[in-house]
C-alpha positions in Angstrom: 204.1 154.9 65.3 202.4 157.8 66.4 205.1 159.3 68.4 207.7 158.6 65.4 205.1 160.3 62.9 204.9 163.5 65.5 208.5 163.6 66.3 209.5 163.9 62.6 206.8 166.4 61.7 208.1 168.7 64.6 211.4 168.5 63.7 211.2 168.9 59.9 208.8 171.7 60.5 211.0 173.4 62.9 213.9 172.9 60.4 211.7 174.5 57.7 211.0 177.6 59.8 214.2 178.4 60.7 215.4 177.9 57.4 213.1 180.9 56.3 214.7 183.1 59.3 212.4 182.6 61.9 215.1 180.9 64.3 213.3 181.4 67.5 209.9 179.8 66.3 211.5 176.9 64.7 214.0 175.8 67.6 210.7 176.4 70.0 208.8 174.2 67.5 211.5 171.5 67.8 212.0 171.5 71.5 208.7 171.6 72.7 207.5 169.2 69.9 210.0 166.7 70.9 209.7 166.8 74.6 205.9 166.4 74.2 206.0 163.5 71.8 208.7 161.9 74.2 206.6 162.6 77.5 203.4 161.3 76.1 205.2 158.2 74.7 206.8 157.2 77.9 203.2 158.1 79.7 201.5 155.6 77.2 203.4 153.0 78.5 202.1 152.9 81.9 198.5 153.5 80.7 195.7 151.1 79.3 194.6 151.3 75.9 191.1 152.0 77.1 192.2 155.0 79.9 191.5 158.5 80.0 195.0 159.4 79.2 194.4 158.9 75.6 191.7 161.8 75.5 194.1 163.8 77.0 197.0 163.0 74.4 194.5 163.1 71.4 193.7 166.7 72.5 197.1 167.5 72.9 198.2 165.9 69.6 195.8 168.3 67.8 197.5 171.4 69.4 200.6 170.5 68.5 199.9 169.8 64.9 197.9 173.3 64.9 201.2 174.8 65.7 203.0 173.0 63.1 200.3 173.9 60.5 200.3 177.6 61.8 203.8 177.9 61.4 204.5 176.4 58.3 202.1 178.1 56.1 198.5 178.1 57.6 195.9 176.4 55.1 198.5 176.1 52.4 200.7 173.6 54.7 200.8 170.0 53.7 201.3 169.3 57.2 197.6 169.4 57.3 197.2 165.7 56.6 198.8 165.1 60.2 195.1 165.8 61.5 194.1 162.5 60.5 196.5 160.9 62.9 194.9 161.9 66.3 191.6 161.7 64.8 191.7 157.8 63.8 193.7 157.0 66.8 190.7 158.4 68.8 188.2 156.3 66.7 190.2 153.3 67.1 191.4 153.7 70.6 188.5 155.0 72.3 185.0 154.9 70.7 182.8 156.8 68.1 181.7 159.7 70.5 185.3 160.4 71.1 186.5 159.9 67.6 183.5 162.5 66.6 184.6 164.9 69.0 188.2 164.7 68.2 187.4 165.1 64.3 185.4 168.1 65.1 188.2 169.7 67.3 190.4 168.9 64.5 188.2 171.1 62.1 187.7 174.1 64.4 191.5 174.2 64.8 191.9 174.0 61.1 189.0 176.7 60.7 190.7 179.1 63.2 194.2 178.7 61.3 192.4 179.2 58.1 190.9 182.6 59.6 193.5 183.8 61.7 196.5 183.0 59.6 195.2 184.5 56.4 195.4 188.5 55.9 192.1 188.4 54.0 188.4 187.1 54.6 187.7 183.8 53.3 184.9 183.1 51.0 184.1 179.9 49.1 187.6 179.6 47.7 190.3 176.8 47.4 191.6 176.9 50.9 188.1 177.1 52.5 187.1 174.3 50.7 190.2 172.4 51.6 189.5 172.9 55.1 185.9 171.6 55.0 187.0 168.7 53.0 189.5 167.9 55.8 186.8 168.0 58.5 184.2 166.1 56.6 186.8 163.5 55.2 187.9 163.3 59.2 184.5 162.6 60.4 183.8 160.0 57.8 187.1 158.3 58.5 186.5 158.1 62.3 183.2 156.7 62.0 184.4 154.0 59.5 187.4 152.9 61.7 185.1 153.0 65.1 182.7 150.6 63.2 185.4 148.6 62.2 186.5 148.3 65.5 183.4 147.5 66.9 182.8 144.5 64.3 186.5 143.6 65.4 185.4 143.2 69.2 181.9 141.7 68.3 184.1 139.1 66.1 186.3 138.5 69.0 183.4 137.9 71.5 181.9 135.4 69.1 185.5 133.9 68.9 185.3 133.6 72.9 181.8 132.2 72.8 182.5 129.7 70.2 185.8 128.7 71.9 183.6 128.0 75.1 181.2 126.2 73.4 183.6 123.9 71.8 185.1 123.4 75.2 181.8 122.4 76.5 181.2 120.0 73.5 184.8 118.5 74.2 183.9 118.1 77.8 180.8 116.7 77.2 182.0 114.1 74.7 184.9 113.1 76.6 182.8 112.5 79.5 180.3 110.9 77.5 182.8 108.6 75.8 184.1 107.4 79.3 180.8 106.7 80.3 180.0 104.4 77.3 183.3 102.5 77.7 184.8 100.3 80.3 186.8 103.1 81.5 186.9 103.0 85.6 185.8 105.5 88.2 189.4 107.1 88.3 189.4 108.1 84.7 186.0 109.8 84.6 186.9 111.8 87.7 190.3 112.8 85.9 188.5 113.6 82.9 185.8 115.8 84.2 188.4 117.9 86.5 190.6 118.4 83.8 187.8 119.9 81.6 186.4 122.1 84.1 189.5 123.6 85.5 190.6 124.4 81.8 187.4 126.1 80.9 187.1 128.0 84.2 190.7 128.8 84.5 190.6 127.0 88.1 194.0 126.6 90.0 192.8 123.4 91.9 189.7 121.0 92.0 188.2 118.3 93.9 185.7 115.8 93.6 183.4 114.6 96.6 181.3 111.8 96.2 178.7 110.6 98.6 179.3 107.5 100.6 176.4 104.8 101.4 176.5 106.7 104.8 175.9 109.9 103.4 179.4 111.6 103.8 181.1 113.2 101.3 184.8 111.6 100.5 187.5 113.1 98.5 187.8 110.9 95.4 189.9 113.0 93.0 192.2 115.9 93.2 193.5 118.2 90.2 196.9 119.2 91.5 199.3 116.6 92.6 201.2 117.5 95.0 198.8 120.0 96.3 200.0 123.6 97.1 200.6 124.9 100.5 197.3 126.6 100.7 195.4 123.4 99.5 196.9 121.3 101.9 195.4 123.5 104.8 192.0 122.9 103.2 189.9 120.2 105.3 187.2 118.3 103.7 184.5 118.2 103.4 183.7 121.9 103.4 180.4 122.9 105.3 179.5 124.4 101.8 180.2 121.4 99.9 177.6 119.5 102.2 175.2 122.1 101.8 175.7 122.1 97.8 174.9 118.4 98.1 171.8 118.8 100.3 170.1 121.7 98.5 171.3 120.4 95.3 172.0 123.8 93.8 175.7 125.3 93.2 177.5 127.8 95.7 180.0 130.5 95.4 182.1 131.4 97.9 184.2 134.7 97.7 187.0 135.4 99.9 184.9 138.0 101.7 182.7 135.4 102.6 185.1 132.9 103.9 185.4 132.9 107.9 187.1 129.7 108.8 189.1 129.1 105.6 190.2 132.8 104.7 193.9 132.4 105.5 194.0 129.1 103.1 192.1 130.6 100.3 194.6 133.3 99.8 192.1 135.9 98.0 190.6 132.7 95.9 187.1 131.9 95.3 185.6 128.7 95.6 182.5 126.9 93.7 180.6 123.9 94.8 178.7 122.3 92.1 176.3 119.4 92.7 176.7 116.3 90.7 173.1 115.2 90.3 171.7 112.3 88.3 168.1 112.0 87.7 167.3 110.4 90.8 169.6 111.8 93.4 172.6 113.8 94.2 175.9 111.8 94.4 178.9 114.2 94.8 180.2 117.5 94.8 182.7 119.3 92.4 184.8 121.8 94.3 187.0 124.1 92.4 189.3 127.1 93.7 190.3 130.0 91.5 193.3 131.6 91.0 194.2 134.3 93.6 192.5 137.8 92.7 190.1 136.1 90.1 186.5 135.1 90.4 184.2 132.6 88.7 181.5 134.4 86.3 177.8 133.3 86.0 178.7 131.6 82.2 181.5 129.1 83.8 178.7 128.3 86.6 176.3 127.4 83.7 179.1 125.1 82.0 180.1 123.4 85.2 176.1 122.9 85.8 175.8 121.2 82.2 178.7 119.3 82.2 178.4 118.1 86.1 175.1 116.4 84.7 176.8 114.3 82.3 179.9 113.7 84.8 177.2 112.5 87.4 175.8 109.9 84.8 179.2 108.8 83.8 180.5 108.3 87.6 177.0 106.3 88.3 178.0 104.1 85.1 181.3 103.7 86.4 180.2 102.6 89.8 177.7 100.4 88.3 180.0 98.7 85.8 182.8 98.4 88.8 179.7 96.6 91.1 178.9 94.5 88.1 182.6 93.4 87.8 182.8 92.7 91.4 179.5 90.6 91.4 180.7 88.6 88.5 184.0 87.3 90.4 182.7 87.4 94.1 180.3 85.0 95.6 177.2 86.7 97.0 176.9 84.9 100.1 180.5 85.0 101.5 182.1 87.8 99.7 184.7 85.9 98.9 186.2 85.3 95.2 184.0 83.1 93.0 185.3 79.6 91.4 186.4 81.3 88.1 188.5 83.9 90.0 190.0 81.7 92.6 191.2 79.3 89.6 192.4 82.0 87.5 194.6 83.1 90.8 195.7 79.2 91.1 196.8 79.3 87.5 199.1 82.4 87.8 200.7 81.0 91.2 201.1 78.1 89.9 203.0 79.8 87.1 204.9 81.8 89.5 206.0 79.1 91.5 207.5 77.2 88.2 209.0 80.2 87.2 210.7 81.1 90.5 210.9 77.6 91.9 208.9 78.5 94.9 206.4 76.1 97.0 203.0 76.1 96.7 199.9 74.6 98.9 196.1 74.5 98.3 193.3 74.2 101.0 190.4 72.3 100.2 187.7 73.0 102.7 184.3 71.5 103.2 181.7 72.4 106.0 180.7 69.3 107.7 177.1 68.0 108.2 176.0 71.2 106.1 173.3 69.2 104.4 171.8 68.0 107.5 171.7 71.2 109.4 169.7 72.6 106.2 167.2 69.7 106.9 166.9 70.2 110.7 167.5 73.9 111.3 166.7 75.4 107.6 168.8 77.1 105.2 169.2 80.1 107.0 171.2 78.1 109.4 173.3 76.7 106.7 174.0 80.2 105.3 175.3 81.5 108.5 178.0 78.8 108.9 179.3 79.4 105.0 179.1 83.1 105.7 181.0 82.8 108.9 183.6 80.5 107.3 183.9 83.5 104.5 184.7 85.9 107.3 187.2 83.3 109.3 189.2 82.8 106.1 189.4 86.6 105.5 190.6 87.4 109.0 193.1 84.5 109.4 194.9 84.3 106.0 197.6 86.4 104.4 197.0 89.2 101.9 199.0 87.3 99.3 196.6 84.2 100.1 193.4 83.6 97.6 190.5 82.3 99.3 187.3 81.6 97.2 183.9 79.6 97.2 184.1 77.0 94.6 180.7 74.9 95.4 177.8 74.6 97.8 179.9 74.0 101.0 183.3 74.0 99.4 186.2 76.4 99.6 189.3 76.9 98.0 192.6 78.5 99.6 195.5 79.1 97.5 198.6 79.7 99.7 201.9 80.9 97.7 205.2 80.4 99.2 204.0 77.9 101.9 205.2 74.8 102.4 203.2 71.7 103.8 204.4 72.3 107.3 203.1 75.7 107.3 199.8 74.6 105.3 199.1 72.1 108.0 199.4 74.7 111.1 197.2 77.0 109.0 194.3 74.3 108.5 194.4 73.4 112.1 194.1 77.0 113.2 191.3 77.4 111.1 189.2 74.4 112.4 189.9 75.3 115.9 188.9 78.7 115.1 185.6 77.4 113.5 185.0 75.2 116.0 185.2 77.6 118.9 183.3 80.2 117.0 179.9 78.0 117.3 180.7 76.4 120.6 178.0 78.4 122.0 175.0 76.3 120.5 172.5 79.6 120.7 174.6 80.9 117.9 172.3 78.7 115.6 169.4 78.3 118.0 170.1 74.6 118.2 167.8 72.7 120.5 169.6 71.2 123.4 168.1 67.6 122.3 169.8 67.8 118.7 173.2 66.5 118.5 174.9 68.9 115.7 178.4 68.5 114.8 179.3 71.7 113.4 183.0 72.2 112.0 185.0 72.1 109.1 187.4 69.3 107.2 190.5 70.5 104.9 192.4 68.6 102.5 195.6 69.6 102.0 198.1 69.4 98.9 201.5 70.7 98.6 204.2 71.1 96.0 207.7 72.2 96.5 207.6 74.1 93.0 205.1 74.4 90.4 205.7 71.0 88.5 202.1 70.0 88.2 199.0 71.2 86.6 196.2 72.9 88.7 193.9 70.4 88.0 196.2 67.6 89.4 196.8 69.8 92.4 192.9 70.2 93.1 192.4 66.4 92.7 195.0 65.7 95.3 193.6 68.4 97.7 190.0 66.9 97.3 191.2 63.5 97.8 193.0 64.6 101.1 189.4 66.1 102.0 187.8 63.1 101.7 190.1 61.3 103.7 189.5 63.9 106.3 185.6 63.0 106.1 186.3 59.4 106.3 188.4 59.8 109.3 185.9 61.6 111.6 185.1 65.1 110.1 186.6 68.2 111.8 190.0 67.7 111.0 192.8 68.3 108.3 194.6 65.8 106.2 197.6 66.0 103.9 197.5 64.6 100.7 199.2 60.9 100.7 199.4 61.1 104.6 197.4 59.0 107.1 195.3 61.5 108.6 194.9 62.0 112.4 192.8 64.0 115.1 194.0 67.7 115.0 191.5 69.5 116.7 189.7 68.7 120.0 186.2 67.8 119.7 183.4 68.5 122.0 180.9 66.1 123.2 178.1 67.4 121.6 180.0 67.7 118.2 178.8 64.2 116.8 177.4 63.3 113.7 174.0 63.9 113.6 171.8 60.7 114.0 169.6 60.6 111.0 
């Protein structure tokens, strides 16, 4: 807009001067004014709005306008209104001081035109009053627009502050909502990283949580897949461990990075510990975009929402542990009765739908009551715990073991026929007997004849054409057949049991 107005003024003023017979002066005004406007317009495209370039342009504009006013009649020229253009531009683009200076320079130049262009001395006449009015009004206008600009900047600053505050409230609400709902750990970490990266304009982020052994392990990442620079970063960073141990945030600039300077690519890293009221549970790591740094306001924001995130993470962990304990037997670390029965129902439905075989093992620890009475409950707990570990080690990942009673265990075997189930049962009996062949494992006295073993009842069906209750009843009946046949053996439902594992001489029933 400025360039268009000045170019139009220079051309029209030059043509007016040439119309009065001053061809050289008019042509010089048109050419010089056009070239000046073109040069400053092109130079303005390469400069920022707050650069010193605009101070020089303001002075040049005032000189060009003074030449136009001089050639078109001096004080009597209507082109004097152009003085307001650079004065207001200086007040808006620069500041109050530069705006006042521009208005004073315009006044001096206009006074010079008034005194030098007139042939007689000026007193308080209409032209002089016009000059003074222009000077005063220019100063008033520049102050007004400069103050208006300051108010606009203040409003923008308040808007940015409000935006940051709203972002902080939204982040805290999102994290707190996740903490008070049944959301798992992964959604909580994702919500926290998303808000942290959005407010700080981070390029990538990670959350490292402390394991029970005190090691920081990556649990969540912002970018997927990571960039080439992020793939070269190895966790945990030593600064992350230091932030976790000291409990205070750390900012690592590119100049401070030694071993990771190539991977950082000019980025700044910030490490914010996630602390509850009792302890530090992890560290949030954020990487800035190349060439950018984190400021203090962003660090304060990360610390404030980090406390909420730590609480949400701790709650998610506690909920996960409660869910695990609700379906897990505390002694054997196997699923509880409710969980293994739920799995049995699901596998029966799948067997019926796909016409696949299904087998069930009902396992009982032999002579557990007698061992508890003679050796104490700690010895019995050792046997139960050992059987739980044995089942986890010997069965497939698709199988479902569980403890359903004091000394009774259940194993659901999908896609397993009776022969395969019988082989597995015999292998379990043999492995359990060998595990306790050394009598010192339970500190059994040599004069105590204790039979340590397990009995297994097997029930199998070609497809799920029965109920869970009926299948469990068949396996339980087979188990008691194995018990009556001498224990430490397996029995397939509706079959006559026979010995399946060699018995040691000392493994006889307790003589009570």
